[in-house]
N, C-alpha and C positions, 0 to 999 in steps of 0.2 A: 229201679235202682241198679246201677252198674256194678257188676261183680267181676272186676278184672285187675284192678291195680291193688286194692286191699283185698286179699283173698278171704273167703269166708269158709274156711275148712274147720269144721268142728267134729270132734269125735272123742272117744274115750279109750283109754288103754293104760297099761302099766308101763311106766317109764323105767327102762333098764339101760343104764349107760355102760357100754362096754368098749373094748378096744384099748390099745396101748397108746402111749404118748411118745413114741419114738419119732418125734417130729423135730425138724431143725431148719433154721433159716441160714445156716452157715453158708458163706459164699454167695449170699443173696445180693441183689442190686440195691438194697436199702442203704441209706445213709445211716451212720451211727446216730442213735437218738432220733430226734425229729423236731418239729416246731414247738412242741411242748404246750399242748392245750391245757386250760385250767383243770379240766376233769382228770387228766392223766398226770398232772404234776406231782401227785403223791405216789406215783408208781402203779396205781391201779388202772386197769383197762376199763373203759366204759363202752357198753354195747347198747345202742338205741334201736328198738324194734317197733313196728306197727303191728299190734297183735289183733288176731281175729277173735280172741276170747280167752277165757281162763285156761283152757286146755293148752293153747299155744304158749301163753305166757309161762305157765308152770313148766312146760317141756323145755323151753329155752333156758329158763332160770336154773333148772336142775342140771342141764347139760353143761352150762357155763360154770356152775358151782363144782361139778365133778372134775372138769378140766382144771379149774383153779386149784383144787385140792391136790391133784396129781402133779401139776406143774410148779406149784408154789407161787404163782403169779396171781395177785388179787384182780378180780374182775367183777363188775357190777352191771346188771341188766336194768335198763330204764325203758319203760313203756310209754310211747308217745301218744298223745291225744290227737295230734295232727302232725304226722311224721314229716311231710314236705316242709311245713311251716317251721317246725322245731329244728329240723336239720338246717334249713336256710338261716335261721336265727343263730344257730351255733357257729356256722361258718362266718357269718357277718361279725359276730362278737369275738372271733378268734379263739373260740373254745368248743370246737366240734367234738363229738364222740369219736373214740378210736375206730369202732366198727359200727355199721348201721345197715339196715335194709335200704337198698337202692334200686329204684325202678329203672328199666332200660331207657325210658324217655327222659330221665333226668341225667343220664350219663354224660351226654355231650356237653351240656351246660357246665357241669362241675369239672369236667376234664379240661374244658376250654379255659377256665379261670384258675386252673392249677389247684383246685381244692382237694382232689382225690389222688390217691397213689395207684399207679398201674402196677399191680403185683401178680397178675395172673400167671405169668411165665415162671414165677418163683415157686408155685405150688407143686408139692411132691405128687399130687394126684391130678395134675392138670390134664393129662391124657385120658382120664376116666370120665370127664364130663361129656355129655352129648354135644357133638359138633355144632348143632344149631343153637344150643344154649351159649356155647363159647362165642359164636358169631354175634349173639345178642349183646354181648358185653365187650366186643372188640371194636376199637375205634382207631382209624388210621394205622392199622396193623398191630396195635397194642392190645393185648388181652388184659383188661383192667381188673376184673374182680370175679370171684367164684360164684357161679349160680347156686343159690341156696336150695332150690327145689323148683318145681314147675307144674303147670297144668295145661291140658288141652281141652278143646271142645268135642263133645260127642252127642249122640242122639239118645235122649232118655225117654223110655216108653213105659206108659202105665199098662202093666200086663193084664189087669182086670178089664180095663176098657178095651184093650186090644182083643181079648177073647170075646167080649160081648159083641164086638163088631164082626165076629166070625173070622178074624185073622189068625194066622198061625205063624210059627217060626219061619216058614217058607216065604212069608210075606214081608219079613223085615227088609226095609228098603236098602237097595244096593246102588241105585242110580236115581237121577232126578225124576224120571217117569214113575218109578215105583214109590218114591217118597210122596209125590203128588197124589198117586192113587190111594195110598194108605191114609194120607191126611184127609182126603175126601170121604173115605169110608168112616173115619173116626169123628167127622164133624156132625154135630147134632144141634138142636136148638139151644142146648145148654152148654155146649163145649165146642172148642175149635180143635181141629186135628193137630196143628203144629203152631207153637208160639215161641217167640224169642224177643229179645230187647231190640228196640229201634236204634241200633248203633252198629258202627263198623266192626266193633269187637264181637259181633255175632254174624252179621251179613258178610263180613270179610271172608268167612269160610266158603260161602257160595262163590265169591270172586276167585278164591284160590282153586276151587273145583272147576271153574271155567277156564283156568289157565291165566288168570289175571292177578292183580295185586296193586299196591300203591307205588312201590319203588322196585326197579330192577336194575342191578348194577349201578346204583346211585342215581338213576334217571327216573323222573316222574312218569308214570304210565297209568294214572288214575282213569283217564277217559278212553282207555283201550276198548276195542270191540268186545273183548272177553268180559270186561267188567260191565259193560252195557248189557251183555247177554245175561249175566248173573242177576243184575238188579231187575231186568225185565222179567226174568223167571219168577223172582220173588214177588214182584208187583202183580203179576197175573194171578197168583194164588192169594195174595192179600185181597184182590178184587173179587175173586170168586168165593171168598169167605172161609177157605180151608186152612189158610195161614193167618196169623194175627200177631201184631205187636202186643207184648205183655200189657203195656199201659192201656191199650184199647179194649182189653177185656177185664179191666179193673184190678190188675196186679202190678205190684211194684217192680217185679223182675220175673224171669222165667221160672225160678224155683217156687215162687208163690203161686203162679199160674198153674204149675204142675201139681203142687201139693193140695190146692183147693179143688182140683178137678176141672178147672176152667179150660185146661188144655190137656189133651191126651198124650202129646209128645212135646218136648222142648229141646232146644239146642242150648246146652250149658256145659260148664266145666266141672271138674270133680269136686269142687267146693259144694255142689248141690247135695252131695251125699250126707254131709253133716246136717244140713237144714232138714232133709227128709227124715233122718234118724231122730232128730230132736223135736221137730215141730209137726211132722206128718208121719208118725211111725206106722200108721195103718195103710199107707199107700205102698202097693207092691209095684216094683219097677224092674226093668232090665236096661242095660247100657249097651248100645251098639255103636260101631264106628259110623261116622257120617257118610251118607251115600256119596258115590263118585259122581262128578259132573262130566261135562264134555271132554275135559282134559285129564280126568282121573280123580283120585282121592285128594282131598285137601281139608285142612283144618287150621285153626290158629292156636298158638301156644302163648302162655303168659308166664312170666317169671320175675324174680327179684334176685339181686346178688348181695353178697356181703361187701359193701363198700368200705374202704379204708381211708381215713383222713391223711392227707399229705403231711399234716402237722402232728400226727400221732407221735408221742414221745417214745413209744416202744413198738415199732413196726414189726420187729422180729417175733415178739410174743403174740402180737395181733395175727400174724401169719400162721403161727402154730395153732392158735385158737380156731381160725378159719378152717385149717386142714382137719382139725378134730371135728368141728361141726358139720363138715361136708364129707366125712368118712362114711363108709358103707354102713357100719353098725349104727352110727348116730342118725343117719338119714332114715334108716328103717325104723328106728325108735320114734323119730319125729312123725313119720307117716302113720304109725300106729296111734300116736297120741292125738294128732289133730288133722291128719288127712292128706298132706301134700305128697306128690310123687317125687322120689329121689332124682336128683339131677345127674347122677353118675350111672354109667352103664353097668358097672359091676353089681349094682343092687337090683337090676331089672328082673333077673330070674327069681330071686327070693320075693320081691314085691309082688310079682305076678302069681306066684304060688300062694301067697298069703291073701291076695285080693283077686281071685279069678274072675269075680263078677264085675270088676272094674278094668279088666285087661284092655278094653277098647280105648280107654284114655291113653294108656301107655303106647298102644300100637300107633296112635296118631303122631307120636314123636318122630316117626320115620318120614312123614310127609308134611309136617306142620310148617306154616309160615308164621312170622311174628310181625307185629306192628312196627312201622318205621321208628327208628330211634334217633334220627338226626334232630338237631336243635330246632325247635319250632314245630315239630311234628305233632305234639300234643294239642296245640292250638288248631292246627289244620283238621285233625280228627274230631275235635270238639265241634267245629263248624260243620263238618261232614255229618256228624250225628244229628245236629239240629235240622239239617235238610232231609235226612232219612226219615224223620218223623212224619213227613208228608209224602212219602214215596208212593203210597197207594194212588194218589191223585196227581203226582208230579211227573216230570219227564226225566228218566234215568240219564239220558245223554246230557241234559242241561245241568243236572246235579253233579255229574262226574266232570264236566267241563269246568265247573267252579272249583272242584277239589283239585283238578289238574293245575289251574292257575295259581291256587294257593300253595301247592307243593312246589311248583317251579320257582316261586318267590323265595323259598328257603333252601333249595338245592344249590349247592355251590358249583 
């Protein structure tokens, strides 16, 4: 089960909504009014989210309600069963929500047909977002929407199994050689040393560590020597049995493989913490930064933004709500409630102080790559993932040549 587009951050916490509403869109580039969707025709803002569970739903509902009470602007949160589908239907019917969760891979398509408003440069807190997250939602030089939160990949280690193998803190992997050595020590008849999903959204971290990626300066580089080196490294340890794809050891995703003890280490994002807390509370673990590869450290990051409909009838109020929801206090509240990392740098110190055991996830923001966001990239990655399932017996160069061809077909 892929855990990257719809985050699985579960947690518990007390929701405390703080901060002032000294927010304004005066002097903004917005047109007066908007296209006037059906939902906003009565003056109320509509907010469509794709929730990971009750904790996230309640946190967003309470935050929006608090802003609404202070601002005097009515606002309603709607929870989608299938966010991409419901969002597309809303645009097609001329009645989209005013604000909504928007994945990076959906940005180009909606921007191209004029469905979404580019409001990023109007944000009072625009300079507080991590630059890499701003880049995620920048298209043709326009910063479209505020990143709502983010996650990175890190190495999750079962500390009990680690100790049983005679490993210590000094053995925590820092490079590919030490990762392979630890995985070999941890591999037994009943467990694999390291597991992860058979997908670019996990193996892409190895590509980044080798100095590769899928796009560089808008050009397809999928079949680069660096990427071949990365997949060859993974393949060699799939073959020797110290690495495994989660599905090949009977797990739906890395979190399940780790929680059940089928894998002693996994590569996952910070959404795994909620799963471990709720479903596998007896599993003891530590989180480390991913080991460096030949080109240094590398990981992948995943995020969504607060998209705004170009047809929203009250874009200025929508902007104020976004500024409130992405403010320091509110993002820290969201983090406590359901687990995401704040998308703004001003919250980093407090978040790290409150979550020292998860600091490796935040450290990854300094060197993280993100999946391509150009139109058609999602289909290319889907095909790549299908080919990666047979990496153990396949040819890395052939696989990457296919991805290269597919990418070149969508790169303008």
